[in-house]
N, C-alpha and C positions, 0 to 999 in steps of 0.2 A: 504493500500500500504506500508506504513512505520509505523507500529504499535509501534515498540520499537526502539528508536534512542539512540545511544551512542554519547555523546557530549564531545569533548576534551575541558575541562573548562579552561585550561591555556595555550593554543597554541598561541604563538605570542602575549600574553597579550591582547587577544581579549575577551571581556565579552560575554559569551554564551547567556545571556538574551537580548543582542542587535542584535542578528542574526535574520534577517527577516524570514529566513527559518523556525525558530521554530514555530512562530505563523501560518505560512502557513501550516506546517506539522500538527499542531493541527487541522486545518480546514479540512485536508485530512485524518483524522482518527488516528493520533498518540495518543496513550494512555499511553505510558510509556517512560521516559527519564532516562538514566543513565549518570550522570555527572562524569567525570573522570579527576583527576589531577594526573599527573605522576611526582614524584620527581626523578630526574635522579640519578642513583646509583653512578655515579662518582663525583657528586657534594658534596663538603665537608660539605655544610650546611644541607644536607638531614637528617643526624642523629641528628640534633639540635631539641630539643623538641619544642622550641618557633617557629621555622620555620614550623614544622608539624602542630602546633595549628593554625598558620596563614593560612596555606593552607586549613585546615579543615573549618576555618571560612569563607574563600572565597567561598568554595563549599556550605556551608549552606546559605550564602547570595544569591548565584545564585539560589539555590533551592527555596528560598522564593519568588523570582521574577518569577519563571517558574511554580510553582505548582499551580493547581487549582482543582476544583471539578472533572474534567474529566481527569486529568493528574497526574499520579504517578511519583515521582522523586526520584531516588536512587542516593546515593553518593558513590564514590569509590576513595580512596586515595591510590595510589600504588607507589612502588619504583622499578625502573628498566629503561629500554630503552622505550621511549614513543611509537614508532611504534610497537614494539613487544607487549607491554602491551595492547594497544588499540585494535590491531587486534585479540589477544588471547581472551580478554574479550568479544569483540563483537561476536566472533564465539561461545564462551562457553555459552553466554546468549541468543543465537539465535536472536540477534538483526538484524534488516532489513536495518540499515543505520548507518554510522559513519559520524559525522559532525566535521570538523576542520576549523579553521579560523586564519587569520593573518592580522595585521593592515597595511594598506597603500600599494599602488601599488609597489613602489620601494622596500620597506621592505618585501613585499610579495614575490617578485621574488628572493631577496637575501636570504630570509628565506628558500625558497624551494631548492635552488641550492645545490645538494648533501646532502640534509637535511633529517630530520625526516619525513616530509610529503611525499617526494619521496620514502623513505623507506616504509612508510605505504602503499602507492599506489602499491608498488611491492608485499608486503606481504599479503594484505587484501584478504579475500574470501568473504567479505561483501561490498556492494556498499559504496563508500565514497564521501561525498560532501565537496569540498574545497572552502571556501568562503573568498575572499578578503574583508577587512573591511576598510572603509574610515576614514578620519580624525575625523568625527563626531561619530565614534564608531559604525556605522550601516552598515551592509552589503547591497549589491545591488541585492541579489538573488531575483528572481521573478519566482516561479514555474509555474505561469500561462503563461509564455512565454518560453516554452522549445524549445531548438534547438538541434535536433538529428543529429549527424554526424555518418554516417554508411558506412561500406564497404560491407554490405550484407553478411558478413561471419558468421560462427557459433559464433564467439567471440562477435559479435555485437548483438546477440539475446536478451540478458538481457537488454541492453540499449534500444533496439527497444521496448521491452515490457513495460518498465517504461515510455518511451515517449508516447506510445499509451494510457497508463492509465492516464497520466497527461492531455493529450488533451481531452480524453473522460470525464474527470472531469470538463471540461470547459476551458481548456487552449487554447491559440492562438499560435500554434506552427509552427515550420519550420523543414522540413526534408532536409538534404543535403548529397551529395556524391561528392567526389573529384575524377575525372578521372586523375590518375597519369601518369607519362611519360611512364611507362612500358605498361600500358593498351593502350595508344595512339600508341606506337610502335607496339604492337602485333595486335591490331584490326583496327587501323586508328581512327582519332579523331571523325569523324561523327558516325562511328559504335559504338565506345565506349560510346559516349554520348547517342545514341539511346538506347543502352542496359541499361545504368544507368537510363534513363528516365522511361523505362518499369519497372525496379525494384522499383523505387520510387513510381510510380503510383500503383503498387501492394501493397506497404506498406501503402499508403494513403487509399486504399480500405479496409484495416483492421481497420480503425478508427471507433469505435463504438459510434455514436453520436458525439456531439460537432462540432466545426467548423473544416472543412477540412484544414490541414496544407498547407502552401506554400512549394514549392520544389525548391531547388537551386542546381546547378551543378557547381563545380569549376574545374579548370584544373591546374595541376602542383604538387608541393610538398604539401601533405595532411595537415601537421600541419600549414603551412603558410596560405593555402587556407581556412581551417576551421576557423582560427582566423579572416580572412578577411570577410568571409561569415557571421560569428556570429556577427561581428560589423555591417555589412550591415543590418542584420535582427534585430538588437538591442536585442539580446538574453538575457533572464533573467537567464538562466542556460544552459550551454553547456553539452550535455549528450553524452558520448562515451564509447564504450566497451574497456576492457583491454584484452590483449592476455595472455595465459598461458597454459602450457601443463603438468605441474607437477600433478601426480595423488593425491598428498597429499595437496599441496598448490600452488596457482598460483603465483609463484615467478617471472615469466617473465612479463615484461611490454613492450608492443609493442613500437616501435620508435615514432609513431605518438602520442600515449597517453603520453609517457614520455616527449616529447617536449611540449605538451600542459600543463602538470602539471608544468613544469618549467616556461613557458612563458605566460600562459593565464592571462588576466586582468579581466576576467569574472568568475563568479562562475562555477565550473566544477564538474559534477557528473560522477564519474568513476565507471563503472558497470562490475563486473566479469561475465564470461560466465555462463549461466544458467545450463550448464551440470555439474557444480560442486555442484549442490544442493542448489544454492542461490535463 
């Protein structure tokens, strides 16, 4: 599923070897990791040789913690803008996932507001896992408890596919859809909910083995409802598709996805549309 993962090694001062997702990804077939530290081009210390040696040493220490007989670990020290460097490298290396992290709930939200992670979410053509890290330095990601939020659109296809794979691998998941105010106005609440239930049931029918997921329906503003439903389900990771219509790069990020990137307190897996070749 995620054979080659690019890990941002110095995002928000979170240590990549403390991310629970890394061990879980190893269990699900990950065989290669590329650790990336990006020295910002506008930082005056970037050209300092001692600073670069220190960054290289951090990468090497992280590699020592991550590497084992079944996992190859590559190191990349780059100079530039982190979102651009991460998205470009992941695409060029044909990586299947980017993992970024930040420490602490309040720091996480502040770090994201108008920040590099939001820029990365907009730019990436590779799925990106955003992990909040607690005071103990460990993330709360649990890939065995996936929570899929879908609007059944083409843009949600990649997210649906990953959720189905995680559940088939033994996950205990939840599928959710939010009936927004436009759907209620156009169809009526009962009809909109009936239609949503049918679509969720059809998605559940695609689960190959594993435990059938629970289904939840919310009503109202999608980003607020997804957050509430994910809390209700005690989601280990929230999975959502991103929107984008550029033939070159999915630069557009839908309003719901952007709101979740800014505000989520749970790990968020943002998945570009599969029609981009991802």
